N, C-alpha and C positions, 0 to 999 in steps of 0.2 A: 504493500500500500504506500501511496505517496500523498503528502500534503505539503502545502506551502504557506499555511497561516495557522494562527491560534484563534479559536472562537471562545469568547468569555460567557456565552450563554445569554447575553442581553442584546445580541445583535451587533456587538462590536467585534471586529476581527483585527488582527495584527500579523504582519509578516516579519517581525523582528523578534529576536530572542529577548525575553523579559519586557518586551514592548518599550524598550528604551530608544532614545533618539539615535545614538551612535553605535548601536549593537549591530551585529551581522544579520544579513538577510537570510531567510530560509530558502535555500536553493537546492537544486538537484545536482549541482556540480557540472563539470565539463562533459560534454557529450563526446563519447569516444567514436561514435559512428552515427550516420544518419542515412536516410533513404535517398537514393539517387533518382533524379527525374527520368533518366534514360536507363534502360535495362543493362545490367552488368553482364558482359559476355567477352569471350576471347576475341582478340583482334590480331590478325596476321598482317604485318607490315611488309608487303611484297616489294615496295619501292622505297623503304626507309630504314633507318638505323635508330636504335635506342641503346644507350650505354648507362652503366651503373656508376657508383662511386669509385674512388681510387683504391688501389691495393698496394701496400708497401710492407714487405716482409721484414725490412730492417727495423722500422719503427713500430711494427705490430698493428698497422692500420689495415683493416679489411672491411671495406664498404661495398663489396661486390653484391650484396643483397639489398642495397638501397637504390631505389629508383624514385627520386623525388620529382614529382611532376611540376613543382613550382620552379625548378631550375631548367635551363636550356639543355636537355639531355637527348634531343632528337635531331636527326639529320635526314631530310627527305630529298629524294632524287626525282628526276622527271619520269612520269609513268611511261613515256615513249621509249625509254631505255629497256623496258621489260623488267622482270623480277630479278632480284639479287640472287645469284647462284653460288658465289664463292667470294670470300674475303681473304686477303693475303697482306700481311704487314711487310713492307719492303723499306728498309732504312727507317725513316720517320714518316713514311707515307702509307696510306691504307689503299691498296689496290682492290677495287671493287669490280668484280666480273659479273656483268648483267647479261641477260639474254641477247640483247642487240647492241650493247655498247660496253667498252672497257673504260673505267673511270679511275682517276687518281684523286683521292681525298687528302688534303694536307692535314697533318696532325700537329697541334700546337703552333700552326702557322696559318696565315691567310694571304690572299692575293689582293693587291691594290692595283686598279686599272688607271693608268695615266691618260691624259687627254689625247695622246697620240695612239692609243690603243695597246701600247705595250703594258706588260704586267711587272709587278715588283712584289717580292716576297716580304712579308712583315711578320714579326713575332707577335703573338696574341695569346690571350688567356682562354681562347676557345679550345676545347678538346678536339673537335672536328671543324676544320676551316672550309674554305671554298672547294668545290669539286671542279675538276678539270678533265674533260673527256680526251682520250687519246685520238689522234687522227686516224680515220679509217672506219668504215661502217661494218665493223665486226663485233661479235660478242662471243659468249661461250655456249649459246643456245640453252638447252636444259641438260647439259652433260658436264657437271662439275667434276666427275670422276676422270675426265680426260686431262685434268690439271696436273702439271709436274713442274718442278723448278730446279734450277742449277745456278747457285750463286745469285746474281742479280737478274738472270734470264728466267723467263716464265714461258711455258709451252702449254698449249691447249688447242682444242678444235672448235670449229663453228659448224655444226651439223646443218643448220638452215642454209648456209652459204657454201657448203662443201669445201671448207678451207681448213688448213692446219696453220697455226699462227705461233709466232714468237714475239714476246714483249721484252725488249731490251732497252738500253739507254737511248737508243735512237728511235724508239717508238715501236709501233706495230709493224710486223713483217709477215706477209703470207708466204711461209716457206714451202707450202705445197705447190706454189707456182713454178718451182724449179724442177720441172720434168715430170711431175705427178699430179698436175691439175685435174686432168680428166678422170684419173683413177679415183681420187677422193670425192669428186663431185658425183661420181656414179655409185660409190659404195657407202659413203657416210650416211646418206639419206635412208638406207635400209637397215642401219645398225640401231638396235634398241639400247645398247650400252657401248660406250667408247671408253676403254680403260687406257690411261696414259701413264707412262713411267719414264725415268731417265736413267740411262746406263752411265755411271761415273767413269768406268774404265774406258769405254769407247767414246764417251762424250756424245751420245746419241739419244734422241727422244724417240721412244718406242710407243706404238699404238696397237692395241689389241681390239679387233673387230669381231665379236662373236658371230658365228654363222647364223644367217636369218633365211628361213625358207620363204620364198616369194610364190 
């Protein structure tokens, strides 16, 4: 039972302890939760990122389970890039592989655009700064299992466009164009799974295409 006042039986009521002027109110305390106007349900962010608090093993800080909505903890990408299939941290950049685009998101940095159109990197307190797409209309389709890396090089396939690609310091390169363009355009589209790996001894990117009955 809950009550917020005293009744003296003669019609007089008081909401203060002992009915004194400076005494505390009779309150029900802080509300720990309340009813939401919209139904509470799971949300799948296909085109965006959400990150937690920091983790520091040296100082013993572990805020990986904190997602404070009042802080700027989200990063949304253009829906035209397709859903995010793979994330890879390279140096201090976050390489984001979407279905139809490969994007670099700056970590702890941001881009300032000058009047002449050139860009300049700036230090910022943002966890995730400006996103910058790599040149080329390529993505990883829906085959994140084709991803493989060697040092600063990244290898993957684009099933929708029938291409095998390498992401290096000089940007995206469709390496399947070197003598195997027709082969991959004919066979990648029929593969339900494209498994990629990298041979450190031979320095080669290997692709396994399971047999598909047509």
